[in-house]
Structure formats: structure tokens, C-alpha cells
N, C-alpha and C positions, 0 to 999 in steps of 0.2 A: 182084509176089509178096512177101508179108511174110516177114521172117526167122523161123526156127523158134524156139520158146521154149527158152532155154538154162537148164537147171537149175543148172549150175555158176555162171553169171553171177548168177542170182537168189539163190543161197546166198551169194555174195560180197557182194551188195548188202544182204542180210539181216544178214550179219556186221557190216558197217559201221554198220547201223542200231542193232544191239545195243550195239556199242562206244560210239557217240555218246550213246546213252541212259545207259549206265553211267557215262560221264564228264560227264554233264549238259551236253553241248555242244548247245544247242538249235539253233544254225544248222546244224551238221553233221547232226543228227538229221533236220531238215526236208529238207535237200538229199538225204540218202540215201533218205528216204521218197518224195520226188518223183521220184527216179531210178527207183525200183521201179515207180511209177505209169507212167512213160514206157515202161519195159521191158514191162509188161503190155499197154500200149496198142498198141505196134508189133508185138506178137506175137499180135494178134487175141484178146485176153482183156479185152474192154470191161467186162464185169460185175465182174471182179476189180479192174480199174483204178478203176472208179467207187467200189467199196466202200472201197478204200484211200484214195482222194481224199477221200471223205466223212469218214473217220476223221481225216485230217490237219486238215480244217477245224475239227474239234471242239477242237483244241488252242488255237485262238484264242477260240472261243465259251465254253469253260469256264474261261478265265482262266489256264491253265497256261503260256501264252506271253505274257509281259508285256514288250512292246517299247517303245522310245522313241516309236513311232508308233501305239501302241494308241489306239483311239478310245473304248473303254470303260474308264474309269479307276476301279477299285474303291477302297475305303477301309477302314480298320480303326478301330473305335470303342470307347469305354469303356462302362461300364454306363449312363451318361447319354446315350449316343448321340453324344457329341462325338468328332470324329476324332482318333485317336491317331497315325495315320499318313496323311499326305496323299500321293497319287501324282500327280506332276506330269509334264508333257511337257517334257523339256529343250529350251530354246530358245536357250541360249547359243551364241555362235559362237566358234570357236577364236581368231580374230584379235582378239576382244574380251577375252581373258584374258592377263594379263601376269604372268609368273612368273620367279623367279630361275633361274639355270642348274641349280642343284641340284634345285629343285622340278620343273623341266622333265624332268630325267633320271629322277626318281622316277616322274613321271606316265607317261612313255614306257614305262618298265619295267613298270608296273602294267598298262598297256594291252596290251603285247606278250605278257605272260605269260597274261593272260586270253583273248586272242584265239587263243592256241595251247595252251589248257588240255588238249586231247586229246593233244598230243605230250608234254606234261609227265606226263600220267596214265600213259602207256605206260612211263615210267621210275619210276612210283610217286611222283611229285611233284605238288604243288598250287600254283597261282599265288597271289600275294599277295592276301589277301581280308580281312584285319583291319588297318585302317590308322588311324593317328592323324594328324590335321591340327592343328597348333598354331601360335599366333602371335597378335599383337594384332588387334583388330577391324578390319574393312574391308580386309584384306590378301589376300582371294581364296580363303578356305577353302570357302565355300559355292558360289561360282561354279565352282571347280575340280571339286567333287564333281558338279555339274550337267554340266560339260564331259565328265567321265569317262563319265557315262551316255550323253551324246550321241555320243561317239566309239565306244563299244562297241555302241550301238544298243539299250540296255537302258532299263527304266523307272527313274524317279528318285523315291525315297521319302524324305520328310522327316518325322521324328518330332517331334510337337508336345509339348514337355515340359509345357505347361499342362494338357493332357489326359492325359498319361502319368502324371504324379505325382498321387497321391491321398492324402487324409488317412485313408482307411480302411486298416486293417491288411491287408497282403497284396495290395491291389489294384494298387499300382504294379508289383509283380513280375508280376502277372497281365497287365497291359497291356503290359509289356515282352515277355513271352512271346508275346503276340499279334503284336507287330511282327516278332519273329524268325521266328515260324511262317510269316508271310506272305512274308518274305524267303527262307525255305527252300523255299517252293512256287513262287516267281516270281523269275526272274533279274532282278536290279535292283541299283542303288546305294542303300543304306539309310544315310541321314545322321542322326546324332545331334548336333545343334548344342548348344553349351554342355553338353557331356557330363559335365563335372565335377559336375553336379547329381546324377548317378546313379552316379558312379564314384569318389566321395571315399574317402579313407583310412578304413578301418574302425576304426582306432585313435583317431580324433578323438573326444575326450571330450565335445565340445559337441553331438554328434549322438546321437539315441536309437537304440534297437535296430533300428528299422525300416530305417534306412540300411544296416545290416549285411546285412539280408535282401535289400535291393535290390541291393547290390553282389554278394552271393553269387549272386543270380539272373542278373545281368549276366554274371558269370564263367561260369556254367553255359550260358547262351545262346551265348556266344562259343565255348565248347568244342563245342557241338552243332550249329553251322551246317553245312549240307550242303556237302561239298567241291565245289569247282568250280561253285558256283551263284551266289550274290550276293556283292557286296563290301560290307562293313560299315565305315563311316567314323565315327569319333568325333572331333569338332572341339571345340576348347576354347581359351580365352584364359588359363585357369588350370590347365594340365596338371600343375603342381607339386602340386596337391591330389589327384591320382589315387592310388588304392590301388596298392601295389607289385605286386600280383598282376595288375592290369589291364595294366601295362606289359609283363609277360611274354607276354601274348596277342598283341601287335601283330606283324604280319609286316613292317611298315615304318612309319617315322615321318617325316613331311614337315613341314618348317618353312616358315611363311609370314611372313617378316619385312617391315618397312617397305620400300617400293620404293626401289631404287637410282636414281641419276640416269638411267641407261640405260633402266630400266623406266618411269620417269616420262616420259621423252621419247617412248617408244613409245606410251604411253597417251595423252599429250597430242596427238600427231600423229593418232592414231586418232579421238579425241573431237572435235578441231577441224577435221577434214577438210572439213566443209561450212560452216565458220564463218570468215568473213573477219576476220583479226586484223591490227591495226596494231601492229607491234613484234616483238621477237625472242622466239621460242618458247623459246630457250635461257635467257632471263632468267626465264621462267615456271618452267622446270625448276629453276633455282636457288632461286627464291622458294617452291617447294613442298617443299623439303627437310624431311624428318621427317613429311610428310603420308602418310596411307594412300591406297590406290587409291580407296576410297569417298569420302573427303574431296575428292580431286581431281575425281572425276566430278561430285560435287554442285556444286562451284564452277563447273565448265565449263557445266553445265546451267543454273545461275542466270544466267550471262553470256549464254547462248544465248537464254533467255527474255527478258532485258532487251533484247537486240538486236531481237527480234521485236516486242515491245510498244512499243518506242520508234521503230520503223520506221527504225532506223539501218542504213546500208549496211555498216558495219564497227564493231568495238569494239576498244578498246585491250587488248593482250595482258596488260598489267599488272593489268587489272581482275580477271582470274582469281585472281591472288595476293591482291588486295584482298578478294574474296569469301571466299577461304579464311581470311584473317585474321579477317574478320567472323564466320564460322562458328565458329571456335575461341573467340573472345571470348564468344559466346553460350553455348557449351557450358561454358566455365570458370565463367561467371556462374551458370549453372543448377546446376552441380555443387557450388558453394559455398553454396547455399541450405540452411538447416537449419530444421526445423519449429519454430515459435514455441511456447514453453511458456505455458500458460494458468493 
């Protein structure tokens, strides 16, 4: 015998559904809706259960639910059809990201607040949603943004500045608004890399009036993001160029400095786990002082390729340091080149 339909239980489930919708908690909303479907099913109301189940399935079909596992990845384009915003499936693994203790604490706090946004909403509070990642190149800003998307189970959107910025008056601001509109409609991590290009000080006399319009548009977009929806991350190596009004919009600021000896050791142990090395890894840690995570990874990969192509059973650990030094020499030589006058 099936249990009788409980109006009070159904009303309670409907209440949870409305609250999760109002707080933009997609996970809780879906769980509440599926709970109502089960309630209708076990109380012999198959038609009502099917109607509600079909409505839930539309959440994925119409794109309002953009998760890290979405198979259909939409994009936002400019007037020429070039992608302004690319939606990527986060593939980064937690064990492949190496952060300072302070950065780890900030990341943990961002995740915890956004996973419990409904509890914060009951107290009239919102989780951290407007974040600045700053620091030198190759120190983990982009991969950490991707890791955030992976940990939260959200989509990962990367703004392409080459398509965002236009020479036509007003079009950059229009493209910017498109990217934010998409983030307001889909729960995701929205990353603006090299964000100083659109967030520069409006008092800079070397820039034309269009820059001021773009910065004003960015400020407006940051003010109008939907509460408890997407996380907006501005990443930059030149954060000192930011307009002062941009700084006031950030809920948190996370520094990504050059890796410490401890972080370099953790990364090298991870990268060389399948690579037979002759020599001390501690000497490699010492020899990579001042290098970024990206430089260290590039050097290890070059050594790994050498091992494979030379059919060697092992390689000297110091070769990683040699590859790093070679990489740096090439970059210094390239950066010193100047165009010849004719």
C-alpha cells in the first residue's frame, strides 16, 4: 500500500524549492525538485511526477544549468563571430596545483562560502564573488581559477581579450556586457586574464576617452552581477595599473608569488613521479630558486622528452636545472632584441 499524499510535506518541499531558487543555489534547487518528484511518485501521482521531471530536464537543455560536466558548451561572440568568451571543461587536478599557505586559505574560504551560499543568504550575506588574482606570470593564477571551477562543479569561462577589445567606439563595452550577461545567467567561474587591459586608471593621460568608457562599463558590470551566482576573477601581472574604483569592488585579493622551496619540492616530486632521475631532487629545488611554476614544468617536460627520444633508462636530475637555465637565456636574448631602423 502506497503512503498517502502529504500536503504539508509537499508544501515544505515547495518552500525549499523557492528558497534555493531565490538564493541561486542550483544544486539545492535540483535536489528539492527531485525530492518533489519522488514524493509524487511514491504517492501514486505518476502524471504529476512526469510533468515535473520533464521540467527539470529542461534546465540542462536550455543552458540555464552550466556545470563542469556540461557536454554542450556554448560561447559568446563579437560582431565578427569571434569568441569573446570560451567555455571550457575544467580538467585540472587538485594535486597538480601548488599554492602558498595564504593562497590555499583564500581558495578554501572562497569554496566554502560558495558551497554554503544558501546559509549565508539566510543571514543576508553573499559569498566572495569578485576576486583579484595577482602576481608574476606562470605562478598559478589561471590554473587556480580552473581548479575553483572543478572543485565547485561549475563551468569555466575564459574571456579572450583579443576578441573583447575592439577599435570601434562602444563595442568593447558591449562585448564586456555580453560576457557578464552570460555569467549572470549561468553559474560559472569567469576569468579575465591580463585584466589590466580593461581596468586601467582612468586618469592615465596616455589613454583616450574610450578607455574611460570601458572602465566605467566594467564597474557597472561588477556592481550588477547576480548575487550568489558566478565568481568573477580578474587576473593580472600589473595590478598597480588598476583604477582605484576597481579595487573597491573586490571581495578578496589573492597573491600568487614565485614558488617557495617547499612548493618547488612538491611540484618537482609530482612532475618527476614517473621519471627515473639520477641525483638529488633537493639540488634541483635549490637550482630552480626564482623560477615560476610554469618554467619548472617546462624544464621537466623537456627532460622527459629527451629521455624518451634518447631511449635512456634515466636522466641526471641536474639536467632539469640546465634546461631551466637554457630557457631563461633564450627568453633574455629574445627580450633584448629591438627592431632595426631602415
